[in-house]
Every structure is written in structure tokens, then in C-alpha cells.
C-alpha positions as CSV (number, residue, x, y, z in Angstrom):
1,M,89.3,-195.7,-204.7
2,C,88.6,-196.8,-201.2
3,L,87.5,-194.2,-198.6
4,H,86.9,-194.3,-194.8
5,L,83.9,-192.1,-194.0
6,G,82.6,-190.4,-190.8
7,D,80.0,-191.3,-188.3
8,W,77.1,-190.2,-190.6
9,A,77.7,-193.4,-192.7
10,E,76.5,-195.6,-189.8
11,K,73.0,-194.2,-190.0
12,I,72.3,-195.7,-193.4
13,P,74.5,-198.8,-193.3
14,F,74.5,-199.6,-197.1
15,D,74.5,-197.6,-200.3
16,Y,75.0,-198.5,-204.0
17,N,75.2,-196.5,-207.2
18,D,76.1,-197.7,-210.7
19,H,76.1,-195.8,-214.0
20,I,76.5,-198.1,-217.0
21,H,77.4,-195.4,-219.5
22,T,80.3,-194.2,-217.4
23,H,81.4,-197.7,-216.4
24,T,81.3,-196.7,-212.7
25,I,80.2,-198.5,-209.5
26,F,80.0,-197.2,-206.0
27,I,79.3,-199.4,-203.0
28,R,79.4,-198.4,-199.3
29,C,79.1,-200.6,-196.3
30,R,78.9,-198.5,-193.2
31,K,82.0,-196.3,-193.1
32,I,83.9,-198.0,-196.0
33,A,83.2,-196.8,-199.5
34,I,84.6,-198.0,-202.8
35,I,84.3,-196.1,-206.1
36,C,85.4,-198.1,-209.2
37,V,85.7,-197.4,-212.9
38,Q,85.7,-200.8,-214.6
39,N,87.6,-200.2,-217.8
40,D,90.0,-197.3,-217.6
41,A,93.3,-198.8,-216.1
42,C,93.2,-196.0,-213.4
43,G,92.9,-193.2,-216.0
44,T,90.0,-191.6,-214.2
45,L,91.9,-191.8,-210.9
46,Q,94.9,-190.1,-212.5
47,G,92.7,-187.4,-213.9
48,L,91.1,-186.8,-210.5
49,E,94.4,-186.5,-208.5
50,P,94.1,-182.8,-207.9
51,I,90.7,-183.2,-206.4
52,I,91.5,-186.3,-204.5
53,D,94.7,-184.7,-203.0
54,N,92.6,-181.9,-201.6
55,L,89.6,-183.9,-200.2
56,P,88.5,-183.0,-196.7
57,P,89.3,-185.7,-194.2
58,D,85.7,-186.5,-193.4
59,L,83.5,-186.3,-196.5
60,S,79.8,-185.6,-195.9
61,Q,77.2,-187.6,-197.8
62,V,76.8,-184.7,-200.3
63,Q,80.5,-184.4,-200.8
64,L,80.7,-188.2,-201.4
65,S,77.9,-187.8,-204.0
66,E,80.0,-185.1,-205.7
67,L,83.1,-187.4,-205.7
68,I,81.0,-190.1,-207.4
69,T,79.9,-187.5,-209.9
70,E,83.5,-186.6,-210.6
71,F,84.5,-190.2,-211.3
72,Q,81.5,-190.6,-213.6
73,F,82.2,-187.3,-215.4
74,V,85.9,-187.9,-216.0
75,S,85.3,-191.6,-217.0
76,H,82.7,-190.4,-219.6
77,N,85.2,-188.0,-221.0
78,L,88.3,-190.2,-221.4
79,K,89.5,-189.8,-224.9
80,N,91.3,-193.1,-225.4
81,R,90.3,-196.1,-223.2
82,P,92.6,-199.0,-222.8
83,E,92.0,-202.1,-224.8
84,F,91.5,-205.3,-222.7
85,M,91.9,-208.8,-224.0
86,T,92.1,-212.3,-222.6
87,T,94.8,-214.6,-223.9
88,L,95.6,-218.2,-223.1
89,I,99.2,-218.9,-221.9
90,K,99.8,-222.6,-221.5
91,G,96.1,-223.2,-221.1
92,S,95.6,-220.5,-218.4
93,P,93.7,-217.3,-219.1
94,H,95.4,-214.0,-218.6
95,I,93.9,-210.6,-218.9
96,E,96.1,-208.1,-220.7
97,A,95.7,-204.4,-221.6
98,I,97.0,-202.0,-224.1
99,V,97.1,-198.8,-222.2
100,P,97.4,-195.4,-223.9
101,N,100.7,-193.6,-223.2
102,E,98.8,-190.6,-221.9
103,F,95.3,-190.2,-220.6
104,E,93.5,-187.4,-222.3
105,L,90.0,-186.0,-222.0
106,N,87.5,-185.0,-224.6
107,D,86.1,-181.4,-224.6
108,L,84.2,-181.2,-221.3
109,E,80.5,-180.5,-221.3
110,F,79.7,-179.3,-217.8
111,E,76.0,-179.7,-218.3
112,L,76.6,-183.5,-218.2
113,R,78.5,-183.1,-214.9
114,G,75.4,-181.2,-213.7
115,A,73.0,-183.9,-214.8
116,L,75.2,-186.6,-213.1
117,M,75.4,-184.5,-210.0
118,L,71.6,-184.0,-209.9
119,R,71.1,-187.7,-210.4
120,N,73.4,-188.6,-207.5
121,L,72.1,-185.9,-205.1
122,K,68.5,-187.0,-205.8
123,A,69.5,-190.6,-205.0
124,I,70.4,-189.5,-201.4
125,S,67.7,-186.8,-201.0
126,P,64.9,-186.5,-203.5
127,G,64.0,-183.0,-202.3
128,F,67.6,-181.8,-202.3
129,K,68.0,-178.0,-202.4
130,L,70.8,-175.5,-202.1
131,N,70.7,-173.0,-199.2
132,G,68.5,-170.1,-200.0
133,L,67.1,-171.5,-203.2
134,T,63.9,-173.4,-204.0
135,P,64.1,-176.9,-205.3
136,E,63.6,-175.7,-208.8
137,Q,66.2,-173.0,-208.5
138,S,68.6,-175.5,-207.0
139,E,68.0,-178.0,-209.8
140,A,68.7,-175.3,-212.4
141,A,71.9,-174.2,-210.7
142,I,73.2,-177.8,-210.3
143,L,72.4,-178.6,-214.0
144,K,74.9,-175.8,-215.1
145,G,77.6,-178.2,-213.8
146,D,79.7,-175.8,-211.7
147,V,78.2,-176.4,-208.2
148,S,80.8,-178.0,-205.9
149,F,80.8,-179.0,-202.2
150,I,84.4,-180.2,-202.2
151,R,86.4,-177.5,-204.0
């Protein structure tokens, strides 16, 4: 997914985030951001359509962190991943995939979403806290997995 961000993105011209266990990469150069799941044949994107369709037009840095979290969370929970293989056709390599007919999710553990969200929020602001809460209370609330800045 490619996003065009607001003016806030010019202040810190580069950002990067990867998460090996969820096969996700995020890279941002100024106002252009790319979020990629490396081995899902767009299954994560398909699962996130309801969220993506309702994104605000100018994501804040915190909202972008949540979107990264959503990609990581859905990617982690894909039930059947595509199978990729490289074949040689007349001496040239070709990448092929066996894609499931339907993308399904495992039972969701929202505590994992909370842990991913906390990780991503701390990456942009180590002392992140929710309005009216201490850092410790904020961390406990986020770890429950139901805090949202884009819904």
C-alpha cells in the first residue's frame, strides 16, 4: 500500500519499520509511505479493506503507526498463506504462487495487536501516553488491543 502523507512527514524525512515475524516492511521518504507484506499475495490488504476504505485523508503519525500495526496483526493471523515457488521456463526463472481461494484469519488475539501497537508507538515516541493517563496506564490500555486512532 502506498500513501501520501501530510506536512508533518517533512519534519522527519525518513522512517523505517520492519517486523520479521509478520513479514511486514514499512518505509517512508518524506510524504510518501509504503507498507508491504512480503508473502501474502495481497491477503492482508484484502482483509484490511474496511479500514482502508475509511481512512482519514491526512493520516497523523500516530494513525500511520496504527495502520502499520493493522498490517502486522492481520498478516500474523492469516490462516493459509500462498505457496511461492520459482520455476525455470526455457531457462528463465519465473515466480509462481498457489493462492488460497479465500483468505481466512485465525482466531484473533487482541493482546498481540496491543503489543504490536505499543511497539510501533514507542518507535515514534518513547514516552507515548494517552490523554489523561500516565505512561503506565497508557501502556496497559494499549496492551489490551482495542485502542484505535483511526476508527
